[in-house]
Every structure is written in structure tokens, then in C-alpha cells.
C-alpha positions in Angstrom: 7.7 -35.5 16.8 6.0 -37.0 19.8 4.9 -35.3 22.9 5.2 -36.7 26.4 1.9 -38.7 26.1 3.0 -40.2 22.8 0.7 -38.1 20.6 2.0 -36.3 17.6 2.8 -32.6 17.9 2.3 -32.2 14.1 -0.6 -29.9 13.2 -2.0 -29.8 9.7 -1.6 -26.3 8.3 -4.9 -24.5 7.9 -6.2 -23.9 4.4 -5.1 -20.7 2.7 -7.6 -17.9 3.0 -8.5 -15.8 0.0 -6.4 -12.7 -0.7 -7.5 -9.8 1.4 -9.2 -11.9 4.1 -8.9 -10.4 7.6 -7.2 -12.7 10.1 -5.7 -12.5 13.6 -2.1 -13.4 14.3 -2.3 -14.9 17.8 1.5 -15.3 17.8 1.9 -11.6 17.5 -0.3 -10.1 20.2 -3.6 -10.8 18.4 -2.7 -8.4 15.7 -5.3 -8.1 12.9 -4.0 -8.2 9.4 -5.0 -8.8 5.8 -3.8 -12.0 4.2 -1.5 -11.1 1.3 0.0 -14.5 0.3 2.7 -16.9 1.4 6.4 -16.5 2.0 7.9 -19.9 2.3 6.3 -21.7 5.2 4.8 -18.4 6.6 1.8 -16.3 5.7 2.3 -12.6 4.8 -0.1 -10.3 6.6 -0.5 -6.6 6.1 -1.8 -4.1 8.7 -5.4 -3.0 8.0 -4.4 0.7 8.2 -1.4 0.1 5.9 2.2 -0.3 6.6 4.8 -3.0 6.2 3.8 -6.7 5.9 4.9 -9.2 8.5 5.1 -13.0 8.5 3.0 -15.2 10.6 3.0 -18.9 11.4 -0.1 -20.3 9.8 -0.9 -22.5 12.8 -1.1 -19.3 14.9 -3.5 -17.5 12.6 -7.3 -17.5 13.0 -10.2 -15.8 11.3 -11.4 -12.5 12.8 -14.6 -12.4 14.9 -17.4 -9.9 14.3 -16.0 -7.3 16.8 -12.5 -7.5 15.4 -13.7 -7.1 11.9 -15.7 -4.0 12.9 -12.7 -2.4 14.7 -10.5 -3.1 11.7 -12.9 -1.7 9.1 -13.5 1.4 11.3 -9.8 1.9 11.7 -9.3 1.6 7.9 -12.2 4.1 7.2 -10.8 6.6 9.7 -7.3 6.4 8.2 -8.7 6.9 4.7 -10.7 9.9 5.9 -7.5 11.5 7.3 -5.9 11.1 3.9 -3.5 8.4 5.0 -2.1 6.2 2.2 -3.2 2.6 2.8 
């Protein structure tokens, strides 16, 4: 598909991250999740503190930065210390 300036709108999908890699779903409010695999054309992500997986468009997912990683790991450790099932 071509945009108004004649350039292609096609984006090459990003390479698959390793299972368990923390990523940010920018299409879902910058939600941080753990990569769990693929579901058709989408990536399955799981909340860091546990809970149901959700599907994200790969083009809208990016790696976490250092601050996001620290917050996610702290949230996971706090949930574990409260005895929550992850």
C-alpha cells in the first residue's frame, strides 16, 4: 500500500525476541509485558505481575528501557513477596 507521498506503508516485522524478554506494547498504553510467543500475526505478551496474556501488534512493540525494566522487576518482586501467584 502506498501513502500520499508514494512511499510504501509496509513495515518489516521486528525479529522475534527470546521467550521471557520484557517489552513495551506502545499500542496498549505503553504496557510492559513478557514475550510469550506468537499467535498468528500477533505477539502474546504476559503482564509482569501475572495475569492473562494479551496480543500485541509486533510493529507497535519495543524493548524496555532501563527504568521500565527496573519498575517491572520491582513490581514482580513485590508481588512475589506478598505471596501472589505469578
